[in-house]
Structure formats: C-alpha cells, structure tokens
C-alpha positions as CSV (number, residue, x, y, z in Angstrom):
1,M,-18.3,3.8,-10.7
2,P,-19.2,1.8,-14.0
3,S,-21.7,-0.8,-13.8
4,W,-19.6,-3.6,-15.0
5,T,-21.0,-6.7,-16.0
6,T,-19.8,-10.5,-18.3
7,S,-22.4,-12.1,-17.0
8,S,-26.2,-12.4,-19.1
9,E,-27.4,-10.7,-16.4
10,P,-29.7,-7.2,-17.1
11,R,-27.0,-5.0,-14.9
12,P,-27.5,-3.1,-12.5
13,T,-30.4,0.1,-12.4
14,G,-28.1,2.0,-9.3
15,F,-25.5,2.8,-8.4
16,F,-25.2,-0.4,-5.2
17,P,-25.6,-3.9,-7.8
18,S,-28.1,-5.7,-6.6
19,L,-27.5,-7.0,-3.9
20,S,-27.9,-11.2,-4.5
21,S,-23.8,-11.2,-4.2
22,P,-24.2,-10.3,-0.1
23,G,-20.8,-11.4,0.0
24,A,-19.3,-8.5,-1.9
25,A,-21.8,-5.9,-0.5
26,A,-19.9,-7.7,3.5
27,F,-16.7,-7.5,1.5
28,A,-16.9,-3.4,1.2
29,L,-18.5,-3.3,4.0
30,L,-15.7,-4.2,6.2
31,V,-12.7,-3.4,4.0
32,P,-12.7,0.0,5.2
33,L,-12.0,-1.2,8.8
34,V,-8.6,-1.7,7.8
35,F,-7.5,1.8,7.1
36,I,-7.4,3.4,10.1
37,H,-4.7,3.6,12.3
38,I,-4.2,1.7,15.2
39,R,-4.0,4.2,17.1
40,Y,-7.6,4.9,16.5
41,Q,-8.5,1.7,16.9
42,P,-10.5,-0.4,19.6
43,T,-7.8,-2.3,20.7
44,W,-7.7,-5.9,23.2
45,T,-4.1,-7.4,24.3
46,V,-3.9,-11.4,24.5
47,D,-1.9,-12.9,26.7
48,L,1.4,-15.0,25.1
49,G,3.5,-15.7,27.7
50,S,6.5,-13.7,27.0
51,T,5.3,-11.3,24.3
52,D,1.9,-9.7,24.2
53,A,-0.1,-9.5,21.0
54,G,-2.2,-6.6,20.6
55,V,-5.5,-7.2,18.5
56,G,-7.0,-3.9,16.8
57,L,-10.8,-3.2,15.2
58,S,-8.4,-3.6,11.5
59,D,-7.5,-7.1,12.6
60,L,-11.6,-7.9,13.2
61,A,-12.6,-7.0,10.1
62,V,-9.2,-9.1,7.9
63,L,-10.6,-12.1,9.4
64,A,-14.2,-11.7,9.1
65,C,-13.2,-10.5,5.7
66,G,-11.5,-14.3,5.3
67,L,-14.5,-15.3,7.2
68,T,-16.5,-14.2,4.3
69,G,-14.3,-15.9,1.5
70,L,-14.5,-18.6,2.8
71,A,-18.4,-19.2,3.4
72,V,-18.9,-17.7,-0.7
73,G,-16.4,-20.7,-1.3
74,M,-18.3,-23.3,0.9
75,R,-21.8,-22.4,-0.5
76,L,-20.9,-20.9,-4.9
77,G,-17.4,-23.3,-4.8
78,F,-13.5,-22.5,-5.3
79,G,-13.2,-22.6,-8.7
80,P,-12.0,-18.6,-9.0
81,L,-8.4,-19.5,-7.4
82,R,-7.9,-21.9,-9.4
83,R,-6.7,-19.1,-12.5
84,A,-4.8,-17.5,-9.1
85,L,-2.9,-20.8,-8.4
86,P,0.1,-18.2,-9.8
87,I,-0.2,-15.6,-6.5
88,V,-1.4,-18.0,-4.7
89,V,2.0,-20.0,-5.3
90,A,3.6,-17.0,-5.2
91,A,2.2,-15.5,-1.8
92,A,2.6,-19.4,0.0
93,I,6.9,-19.0,-0.5
94,F,7.0,-15.3,0.4
95,L,4.9,-15.7,3.6
96,A,6.8,-18.7,3.9
97,L,10.4,-17.5,4.0
98,V,9.0,-14.6,6.1
99,L,7.5,-16.9,8.4
100,A,11.6,-18.7,7.8
101,A,13.3,-15.5,8.8
102,T,11.5,-15.7,11.9
103,L,12.9,-18.7,12.9
104,Y,16.7,-18.4,12.0
105,G,16.7,-15.0,13.4
106,S,16.3,-16.8,16.9
107,A,19.8,-18.2,15.7
108,I,21.3,-15.3,14.0
109,G,21.1,-13.2,17.2
110,Q,21.0,-13.8,20.5
111,E,19.3,-10.6,22.1
112,Y,16.4,-11.2,19.0
113,G,12.9,-11.1,19.6
114,F,11.7,-14.5,18.6
115,A,8.0,-14.1,20.0
116,R,7.4,-10.6,19.7
117,H,8.4,-11.0,15.8
118,L,6.9,-14.4,15.1
119,V,3.5,-11.9,16.6
120,T,5.0,-9.2,13.3
121,A,4.7,-12.5,10.9
122,L,1.9,-14.2,11.6
123,Q,0.1,-10.4,11.6
124,F,1.3,-10.3,8.0
125,G,-0.1,-13.2,6.9
126,E,-2.9,-12.5,8.5
127,Y,-3.8,-9.4,6.0
128,A,-3.1,-11.8,3.0
129,L,-6.5,-13.1,3.2
130,L,-7.8,-10.3,2.0
131,G,-6.1,-11.4,-1.0
132,L,-7.0,-15.2,-1.0
133,A,-10.8,-13.2,-0.1
134,A,-11.5,-11.5,-3.0
135,P,-11.6,-13.8,-5.4
136,L,-14.0,-15.8,-4.2
137,V,-15.9,-13.3,-3.0
138,L,-16.0,-10.6,-6.1
139,R,-17.1,-13.1,-9.2
140,R,-18.0,-10.9,-11.5
141,A,-16.5,-7.4,-12.5
142,E,-20.0,-5.9,-11.1
143,D,-18.7,-7.1,-7.6
144,L,-16.3,-4.6,-7.1
145,V,-18.3,-1.4,-7.0
146,P,-19.4,-2.2,-3.8
147,L,-16.2,-2.2,-2.9
148,L,-14.9,1.2,-4.7
149,A,-18.0,2.7,-3.3
150,T,-17.7,2.1,-0.3
151,L,-13.2,3.2,0.1
152,M,-14.0,6.2,-2.0
153,V,-16.7,7.5,0.6
154,W,-13.4,6.9,3.3
155,S,-11.1,8.3,1.5
156,V,-13.4,11.9,0.9
157,A,-13.8,11.5,4.8
158,A,-9.8,10.7,5.4
159,S,-9.1,13.6,2.9
160,G,-11.5,15.6,4.8
161,A,-10.3,15.3,8.4
162,A,-6.8,16.0,6.6
163,V,-7.7,18.8,5.3
164,L,-9.4,20.3,8.6
165,Q,-6.0,19.4,10.3
166,F,-4.4,21.3,7.9
167,L,-6.4,24.3,8.7
168,G,-5.6,23.9,12.3
169,L,-9.7,23.1,13.4
170,I,-9.0,20.0,14.7
171,D,-5.9,17.7,16.4
172,E,-3.8,15.4,14.5
173,E,-1.7,12.9,17.0
174,R,0.4,15.7,17.9
175,G,-1.8,18.5,18.4
176,R,-2.6,20.6,15.3
177,Q,0.2,21.1,13.6
178,P,-1.2,23.8,10.4
179,G,0.0,23.8,7.1
180,Q,1.8,21.1,6.8
181,R,2.0,17.4,5.6
182,E,-0.7,16.2,7.6
183,P,-1.2,12.1,8.3
184,S,-6.0,12.0,8.7
185,F,-6.9,9.2,10.4
186,L,-4.2,6.8,8.5
187,G,-1.0,8.0,9.0
188,Y,0.8,10.0,6.5
189,H,2.1,6.7,4.3
190,D,-1.0,5.5,4.9
191,L,-2.9,7.9,3.8
192,A,-1.2,8.3,0.6
193,A,-1.7,4.9,0.0
194,L,-6.0,5.0,0.6
195,S,-5.3,8.4,-1.4
196,G,-3.2,6.4,-4.6
197,A,-5.6,4.2,-4.7
198,T,-8.6,6.1,-5.1
199,L,-7.2,8.7,-7.1
200,A,-6.2,5.8,-9.3
201,V,-9.7,5.3,-10.3
202,G,-10.4,8.9,-11.5
203,L,-7.3,7.9,-14.0
204,A,-8.4,4.8,-15.1
205,A,-12.2,6.7,-15.5
206,I,-10.6,9.3,-17.6
207,A,-8.0,6.9,-19.6
208,L,-10.3,4.3,-20.3
209,G,-13.7,6.3,-20.5
210,C,-17.2,6.4,-18.8
211,P,-20.7,5.7,-20.4
212,R,-22.7,7.1,-18.0
213,R,-22.6,10.9,-16.8
214,R,-23.3,8.8,-13.1
215,D,-20.2,7.1,-13.6
216,R,-17.9,10.2,-14.3
217,I,-19.1,12.3,-11.6
218,L,-18.7,9.2,-8.8
219,A,-15.4,8.6,-10.5
220,A,-14.1,12.5,-10.4
221,V,-15.3,13.2,-7.1
222,A,-13.0,9.7,-6.1
223,G,-10.0,11.5,-8.0
224,V,-10.9,15.0,-6.4
225,A,-10.6,12.9,-2.7
226,G,-7.9,10.8,-3.5
227,A,-5.8,14.0,-5.5
228,V,-6.2,16.2,-2.0
229,G,-5.3,13.3,0.2
230,L,-2.3,12.6,-1.5
231,V,-1.2,15.8,-1.6
232,L,-1.5,16.4,2.8
233,S,0.3,12.9,2.5
234,G,3.2,15.0,1.7
235,A,4.2,11.8,0.8
236,L,6.2,11.8,-2.8
237,A,6.6,7.8,-2.4
238,G,3.0,7.6,-3.1
239,F,3.7,10.0,-5.7
240,V,6.4,7.8,-7.6
241,G,3.5,5.6,-7.0
242,I,1.2,7.3,-9.6
243,V,3.3,8.6,-11.6
244,A,4.1,5.3,-12.4
245,A,-0.1,4.2,-12.1
246,G,-0.2,6.9,-14.5
247,A,2.0,5.6,-16.8
248,M,0.9,1.9,-16.6
249,V,-3.1,3.5,-17.6
250,A,-1.9,6.0,-20.5
251,A,0.0,2.2,-22.5
252,L,-3.5,0.4,-21.7
253,A,-5.6,3.0,-22.8
254,R,-3.3,2.9,-26.3
255,R,-3.5,0.0,-26.6
256,R,-7.2,-0.6,-26.3
257,G,-7.9,2.8,-28.4
258,T,-9.3,4.5,-25.6
259,L,-6.5,6.8,-25.4
260,T,-7.5,10.3,-27.1
261,F,-5.0,13.5,-27.1
262,A,-7.5,15.3,-24.5
263,R,-7.5,11.9,-22.1
264,A,-3.6,12.0,-22.5
265,V,-3.2,15.8,-21.3
266,A,-6.3,15.4,-18.3
267,L,-3.9,12.5,-17.3
268,V,-0.9,14.7,-17.5
269,A,-2.8,17.5,-16.1
270,V,-4.4,15.7,-12.7
271,I,-0.9,14.0,-12.3
272,S,1.2,17.7,-12.7
273,V,-1.2,19.1,-10.2
274,V,-0.3,17.2,-7.1
275,G,2.9,16.6,-8.0
276,V,3.0,20.5,-7.6
277,G,0.6,20.4,-4.7
278,L,3.1,17.6,-3.2
279,L,6.7,19.7,-3.9
280,A,5.5,22.2,-2.6
281,L,3.9,21.1,1.0
282,R,7.9,19.5,1.2
283,I,10.1,21.8,-0.3
284,A,12.1,22.7,2.6
285,N,12.7,18.6,3.3
286,V,14.0,18.5,-1.0
287,N,15.6,21.6,-0.3
288,A,17.5,20.1,2.7
289,F,18.1,16.4,1.2
290,L,19.6,17.8,-1.9
291,R,21.5,20.1,0.1
292,F,23.1,17.1,2.0
293,V,23.4,15.2,-0.7
294,G,26.2,18.7,-2.0
295,I,24.1,18.9,-5.0
296,S,22.7,23.1,-3.4
297,P,25.1,24.2,-1.1
298,A,25.9,24.0,2.4
299,R,24.8,26.0,4.7
300,D,28.0,27.2,7.6
301,T,27.7,24.2,10.2
302,E,23.9,23.2,9.4
303,T,22.7,19.9,11.3
304,F,19.9,17.7,9.2
305,G,17.1,16.8,12.1
306,G,14.0,16.1,10.7
307,E,14.3,15.7,7.7
308,S,12.8,12.8,6.2
309,Y,15.2,12.3,3.0
310,V,17.4,12.7,5.2
311,Q,17.0,10.1,7.4
312,R,16.1,7.4,5.4
313,L,19.7,7.9,3.3
314,V,20.9,6.9,6.7
315,L,19.1,4.0,7.5
316,G,18.8,2.9,4.3
317,Y,22.8,2.8,4.4
318,V,22.4,0.3,7.4
319,G,20.4,-1.7,6.1
320,T,22.7,-2.3,3.0
321,R,25.3,-3.0,5.0
322,I,23.5,-5.3,7.1
323,F,22.8,-7.1,3.5
324,L,25.9,-7.1,2.5
325,D,26.5,-9.0,6.3
326,H,23.0,-11.2,5.1
327,P,23.3,-11.4,1.6
328,V,21.7,-14.8,1.5
329,L,19.0,-15.6,3.7
330,G,19.3,-12.2,5.3
331,A,19.7,-10.8,9.4
332,G,15.5,-12.3,10.3
333,W,11.9,-10.8,9.9
334,Q,11.5,-8.1,12.0
335,A,16.2,-7.9,13.1
336,T,16.7,-4.3,11.5
337,S,15.0,-2.8,13.9
338,E,17.2,-4.8,17.4
339,E,19.9,-2.8,18.7
340,E,22.3,-6.4,18.0
341,T,21.5,-5.8,14.1
342,Y,22.4,-2.6,13.3
343,G,24.8,-1.3,16.4
344,P,27.8,-2.5,14.8
345,Y,27.5,-0.4,11.7
346,L,26.4,3.0,13.8
347,S,30.2,3.9,14.0
348,D,31.1,3.7,10.3
349,A,27.3,5.4,9.7
350,R,28.2,8.4,11.2
351,R,31.6,8.6,10.4
352,R,29.6,9.0,6.5
353,Y,26.8,11.1,7.6
354,P,29.0,13.7,10.0
355,D,25.8,16.2,9.3
356,A,22.9,13.8,10.3
357,R,21.8,14.8,14.0
358,P,21.9,11.9,16.4
359,E,18.5,11.5,16.3
360,M,18.3,10.5,12.8
361,F,20.2,7.2,13.8
362,P,18.5,3.6,14.9
363,S,18.5,2.9,18.6
364,P,16.9,1.1,21.9
365,E,15.2,4.6,22.5
366,H,14.7,5.1,18.7
367,P,14.6,1.0,16.7
368,W,13.8,3.2,13.1
369,G,13.8,0.2,11.1
370,V,15.4,1.0,7.5
371,Q,11.5,2.5,5.8
372,N,12.2,1.5,3.2
373,A,10.3,-1.8,1.7
374,Y,12.4,-3.3,-0.5
375,I,16.4,-3.0,1.2
376,Q,14.3,-4.1,4.4
377,A,13.3,-7.2,2.5
378,A,16.5,-7.9,1.7
379,A,18.5,-7.1,4.8
380,E,15.9,-9.5,6.8
381,L,15.1,-11.6,3.6
382,G,18.2,-11.8,1.7
383,A,18.1,-12.3,-1.9
384,V,15.9,-15.3,-1.8
385,G,13.3,-13.1,0.6
386,L,13.8,-9.9,-1.9
387,L,13.0,-12.0,-5.1
388,A,10.4,-13.6,-3.6
389,F,8.7,-10.5,-2.8
390,L,9.6,-8.5,-6.3
391,G,8.2,-12.0,-7.2
392,L,5.1,-11.6,-6.0
393,F,4.5,-7.8,-7.3
394,A,5.3,-9.9,-10.7
395,T,2.8,-12.6,-10.6
396,G,0.0,-10.3,-10.2
397,F,1.2,-7.7,-12.5
398,L,1.5,-11.1,-14.9
399,V,-1.5,-12.5,-14.2
400,A,-4.0,-9.0,-14.0
401,G,-1.9,-7.7,-16.9
402,R,-3.2,-10.4,-19.2
403,A,-7.4,-10.1,-18.3
404,A,-7.1,-5.6,-18.4
405,A,-5.3,-6.8,-21.5
406,R,-8.4,-8.8,-22.7
407,A,-10.6,-7.6,-21.1
408,P,-14.2,-7.0,-23.5
409,P,-15.3,-2.7,-22.6
410,V,-17.6,-3.4,-20.1
411,A,-14.9,-4.9,-17.7
412,A,-11.9,-2.9,-18.3
413,L,-11.8,0.0,-15.4
414,A,-12.1,-3.3,-13.1
415,A,-9.2,-4.9,-14.8
416,A,-6.8,-2.5,-14.9
417,L,-7.1,-1.5,-11.5
418,P,-5.0,-4.6,-9.6
419,L,-1.9,-2.9,-11.6
420,L,-2.8,0.2,-10.4
421,W,-3.2,-0.4,-6.7
422,L,-0.1,-2.5,-7.3
423,L,2.4,0.4,-9.0
424,V,0.6,2.6,-6.1
425,A,2.4,0.7,-3.3
426,M,5.1,-0.7,-5.1
427,G,5.8,3.3,-4.6
428,V,4.7,4.0,-1.4
429,W,6.6,1.2,0.2
430,L,10.2,3.3,-1.2
431,G,9.1,5.2,1.9
432,L,7.7,3.0,4.7
433,G,8.8,-0.5,6.0
434,L,7.2,-3.6,5.7
435,V,5.6,-3.1,9.4
436,A,2.7,-5.6,10.2
437,G,-1.0,-4.7,10.6
438,I,-0.7,-0.9,8.7
439,P,-3.7,0.2,6.2
440,L,-0.5,-0.3,3.4
441,V,-0.4,-4.2,3.9
442,G,-4.0,-4.2,3.2
443,L,-4.2,-2.1,-0.2
444,Y,-1.3,-5.1,-0.8
445,W,-2.9,-8.4,-0.8
446,L,-6.7,-6.6,-1.6
447,A,-4.4,-5.3,-4.4
448,L,-3.1,-8.6,-5.1
449,G,-7.1,-10.2,-4.5
450,L,-8.2,-8.1,-6.9
451,A,-5.3,-9.3,-9.6
452,A,-6.3,-13.0,-8.8
453,A,-10.1,-12.7,-9.1
454,A,-9.6,-10.3,-13.0
455,P,-9.2,-13.3,-15.2
456,N,-13.5,-13.8,-13.3
457,W,-14.0,-10.8,-14.7
458,T,-12.9,-11.0,-18.4
459,S,-14.0,-14.2,-18.9
460,A,-16.9,-14.9,-21.4
C-alpha cells in the first residue's frame, strides 16, 4: 500500500506507518470483525420484552469503532467533521426517514412487527458509527494504510476459505458443496462486497500507479484476493459494481494524466477475467433466466426453482407493486417481509410468472423480502426515502470526487478509494436488500466515512 502523506512529517519507513496514531491502528484491527457472517460470531441475546435483540461480535466492533472515534475527537478535536457536514446531514436525513418509516409502519399495518423492526432500524443506524468515526480516526492519508492492510489480510483469508469450500475440502453452511459459488465465512453477497473493495485497491493501483515495488506487490495481492473472492461469490451484482469502479478510476486517472495505454489494457484485462470467471460459474442460472424472460427458447414444461435471478425478478415485481400503492412514504421499514404487506400481490405475481415454483414467492415460511435495495427502499420508504438513500450516495460521490480531483499525487489513491467502494456497494445492493447488521452495510458506511475523511487528506 502506498505510504501516503500530506503533512510535513517524515514518511514512514515500514509497511505500517508510525503507531503515533493509535486510533488508526485500533480502528484497523476492529473493522475486519464487521466482515463476518452472524452465524460464525459469538452472539448474545438481549430480552426487550416483546422481542429479542441479538448482539454479535460485529456489533461490539462497530460500537468500539465509534468509541475510538469519540476518544480521538476528544483528544484532537472534531474539526475533521466540519468538511464532512454534507455527508453527516444527508446520513441524518436518511436515518431519520428509516426511523420514521418504522413508526408509521405500525400505523399502516395491523400485524407490523414494530418492536422487531425498530431493533433492525437501530442496528442499521448503529453501523453509521463507522462512517462517523472514520474522519476522526483517519486524519491523514497515511492513517488509511493499516486499515487497508488488515482488510487485505481478511480478504486473503476469506478468498482462501472460499477456495477450500469450492474444492470440497471444508464445509460451508449447507455442508460440502464443491464446484459452485461459495460464501466463505461471510455469505455470497457480503463476500462480493469485501472482495470488490480489495479488488478496487488493485484497480486503483493499476490506474493511478504505485511508485514503490513493495507497494505494487501488496496492491497485487489485494487485487488477486479480491478477484478470486468475487468470482467464487458468484455475485454478478458485485461485478456490476466493479465495472463501474473500473470506469471511475480510469476516468480519474485520465484526468490526472496517469492513464497510459498499458494501464488501460491492464484494467480491462483484470475486469474481463473476473467477468469470465463469474459467468462460467453462473452460466446455468443466466441461461435459466434468459429462458424465463423469453430471450432464449424455453424447454417443454420447464419450471423454475432456485434460480436466483428469476426469484429476484418475481420479488422485484411484488416490491414494485407495494411501492405503487405506497408511493410517497412507503409501507414501512422492513414491511416487505410482512405477509400483510406482500400478500395482496401474490395472486397477480403468480399469474404473471406461472413458471416460477411456489417456493420462489414470499410466504410466512420464507419471508424473502425484495432482495434489491433500491426497490426495497422505494417500497418501504417511498419516493422520499429512495431519494434520501440515493442522495446519500450522491453526497458521498460529490465530497470524495472533489477531494480525488484535487489530491496531490501521494494522496491520489487514498482519495479515490471512497468513490470505488461506494460503487462496489451500489452494485452489490442490486442483488441484496437493506438488511441490518451485515458486512455490506459495514462497507457502505465505511465508504461514506472515507469520503468524509478525504477532504482532510488532500488539504495542504
């Protein structure tokens, strides 16, 4: 990883910068704990009367990150948040709408699980502590190095576990399922999120350059681990995010004058290899989807079950119908998983998609939800909430984009990462809903936090 600095202090000589920033080191050690599936964590149940709240290791890590940011802020001041004010305001608006949707959801639906959904709303907001702490802890571009190092190590471990699962040497959640997409210790889409983030480091290094051989080696390791993990996750939504991230870093490198023909070819080659690997792994599902929508000839008496793209189309239809009936404020946070909310549309959905098997439709036994964050945001939070959700992304892009365009060469790669990580998160969310407490939510708030921190890295 490049040893970025924007201060007059001597550059660090080792891979890790001077531990004169213990907050950055603590933050770097805590964040990887967010990237673990809940089933692999120690958890504790808290009785809240009408419902229970599960507290996992990742929740404690997020809270510790927030306390680390608070401690650093009290010692060094909260000035870094001043330049992050647009992101803070946009985040506050979105989270306020999530909370409001929880409150009015109980007024719309008589069977709305208010206590249960309030817990998930608060947990979703809890992860915002990552974004709030990041600009306080990562005050210099070089403070980002320990975080990237620990995430790289974590990505290598996650991709290694996925490889062993693919080879049938270790179990995944359903036992040994060799030769197919693998979840590692995160879950399919969360593995794609972590892998996409580390692959983005490699893409940024290709496009923007790494002056030192050691940094190039470390960036290459991050890129390879990310590419392997993304392919084995089988998440084509993650590939959409990586394509967007590749285009973004190429445009940024062109603006900065570092995009040579060789670097452009290398970017295209890496992304193409990942795309081919993903398609090879998911070709059966893709072909089934093409037959389902009529692009390819359907087989006689074929029914579809287990094809994730078909199911997302079905669930997306249900979510769209919910939005059309609740266009302004939505049906309430997490209401799309309630039978009272989705039930009225099941008959129409079955008539529209008669070849889909019954288990692909939501039911009390399978409260699938929408499984697309943007449709879910529209259905549950309405047009107002969807605009707030997208507006938070846009604010992060605006703040980080200005910083990346103005960054001195030593901070260019650091300033580019928030843009790329936001695009990775946006892509993965095409195939996953707004679920509280998952690694993708951690990446989302972490990327926004880096976007908030970037203006401080690029100032003289």
